[in-house]
C-alpha positions as CSV (number, residue, x, y, z in Angstrom):
1,X,84.8,116.2,-19.5
2,X,84.0,112.5,-19.3
3,X,81.3,110.8,-21.5
4,X,78.8,108.3,-19.9
5,X,80.7,105.5,-21.6
6,X,84.1,106.8,-20.1
7,X,82.7,106.9,-16.8
8,X,81.2,103.4,-17.1
9,X,84.7,102.2,-18.3
10,X,86.3,103.9,-15.2
11,X,83.6,102.5,-12.9
12,X,84.2,99.0,-14.4
13,X,88.0,99.0,-13.4
14,X,87.1,99.1,-9.9
15,X,85.7,96.2,-7.8
16,X,85.1,97.8,-4.6
17,X,83.6,101.1,-3.3
18,X,82.3,102.6,-0.1
19,X,78.6,103.1,0.5
20,X,77.3,105.5,3.0
21,X,74.0,105.2,4.8
22,X,72.3,106.8,7.8
23,X,70.8,104.9,10.8
24,X,67.4,105.7,12.5
25,X,69.1,108.3,14.7
26,X,70.8,110.1,11.8
27,X,74.3,108.8,12.4
28,X,76.4,107.9,9.5
29,X,77.7,104.6,8.5
30,X,80.2,103.6,5.8
31,X,81.2,100.2,4.4
32,X,83.3,98.9,1.6
33,X,81.4,96.9,-0.7
34,X,81.7,94.9,-4.0
35,X,79.8,96.4,-6.8
36,X,78.8,96.3,-10.3
37,X,77.2,99.2,-12.5
38,X,74.7,99.4,-15.5
39,X,75.5,101.3,-18.8
40,X,73.1,104.1,-17.1
41,X,75.7,104.2,-14.0
42,X,73.6,102.7,-11.7
43,X,75.3,100.7,-8.9
44,X,74.4,97.2,-7.7
45,X,75.3,95.8,-4.5
46,X,74.4,92.6,-2.2
47,X,74.3,92.6,1.4
48,X,73.0,90.3,4.2
49,X,69.7,91.3,5.8
50,X,71.5,91.3,9.1
51,X,73.9,94.1,8.1
52,X,73.8,97.7,9.2
53,X,73.6,98.9,5.6
54,X,70.5,96.6,4.9
55,X,68.8,98.0,8.0
56,X,69.7,101.6,7.3
57,X,68.6,101.5,3.7
58,X,65.4,100.0,4.6
59,X,64.7,103.1,6.8
60,X,66.1,105.5,4.6
61,X,67.0,104.9,0.7
62,X,69.1,107.9,0.3
63,X,72.9,106.8,0.1
64,X,76.1,108.0,-0.9
65,X,78.8,105.9,-2.9
66,X,82.3,106.6,-3.8
67,X,85.3,104.9,-5.3
68,X,88.8,105.4,-6.8
69,X,91.9,106.7,-5.2
70,X,94.3,104.3,-6.5
71,X,95.2,107.2,-8.9
72,X,94.1,110.8,-8.1
73,X,90.7,109.8,-9.9
74,X,87.7,109.3,-7.9
75,X,83.8,109.2,-8.6
76,X,81.1,110.1,-5.9
77,X,77.5,109.7,-6.3
78,X,74.4,110.1,-4.2
79,X,70.8,108.7,-4.9
80,X,68.3,106.3,-4.0
81,X,68.8,102.5,-3.2
82,X,65.9,100.1,-4.1
83,X,65.8,96.6,-2.9
84,X,65.5,94.3,-5.9
85,X,62.9,91.7,-6.1
86,X,63.9,87.9,-6.9
87,X,62.4,88.4,-10.6
88,X,64.8,91.3,-11.0
89,X,68.0,89.5,-10.6
90,X,69.0,89.5,-14.2
91,X,70.4,92.8,-13.9
92,X,72.8,91.6,-11.0
93,X,73.9,88.6,-12.9
94,X,74.7,90.7,-15.8
95,X,76.2,93.7,-14.3
96,X,77.4,92.5,-10.6
97,X,78.3,88.9,-10.8
98,X,79.8,89.0,-14.2
99,X,82.3,91.7,-12.7
100,X,82.6,90.0,-9.4
101,X,82.0,86.3,-10.0
102,X,82.7,85.3,-6.3
103,X,79.7,87.5,-5.3
104,X,77.3,84.9,-6.8
105,X,78.2,82.5,-4.2
106,X,76.4,84.7,-1.6
107,X,73.1,84.1,-3.6
108,X,72.6,80.9,-2.0
109,X,72.3,82.7,1.4
110,X,68.6,83.1,2.1
111,X,69.4,86.2,3.8
112,X,71.2,88.0,0.9
113,X,69.5,90.8,-0.8
114,X,70.6,93.1,-3.7
115,X,70.1,96.8,-4.3
116,X,70.1,99.0,-7.3
117,X,71.4,102.6,-6.6
118,X,70.0,105.2,-9.0
119,X,72.3,108.3,-8.9
120,X,70.6,111.6,-8.6
121,X,74.1,113.4,-8.4
122,X,77.4,112.0,-9.8
123,X,80.8,113.5,-10.1
124,X,84.2,112.3,-11.6
125,X,87.3,114.1,-10.3
126,X,90.7,113.7,-11.8
127,X,93.4,115.7,-9.9
128,X,96.2,114.6,-12.0
129,X,95.8,117.4,-14.7
130,X,95.7,121.1,-14.2
131,X,93.2,122.4,-14.2
132,X,91.4,119.5,-12.4
133,X,89.1,117.7,-14.4
134,X,85.6,117.7,-12.7
135,X,82.8,116.1,-14.7
């Protein structure tokens, strides 16, 4: 059984994950994105306003996110994405740009937007052990 701190450390070892969104017709869309996370296991991402994920999240904030797979460990989560306002970018700087310094260069793009995903459900799976560790 993983603690929140152990999950945070595992999440922090990954720079990229896959976000899944749904478009206006109910069709799924998935994209690999850089991410950061807070100590509360919220996910932070950036995207351009012209991207499919931006359009989809603007219509439906329910998203799924997953990462892992380099070993037989993964994290899956689902929750709600909320666009951050310019006065909230401290959380992006402290938890996303610090982890992915190259991502800060996108902030000069006037169309760059940032989202925080608050998990409603999260699961860690480790298939390397028997029985599997599912938290």
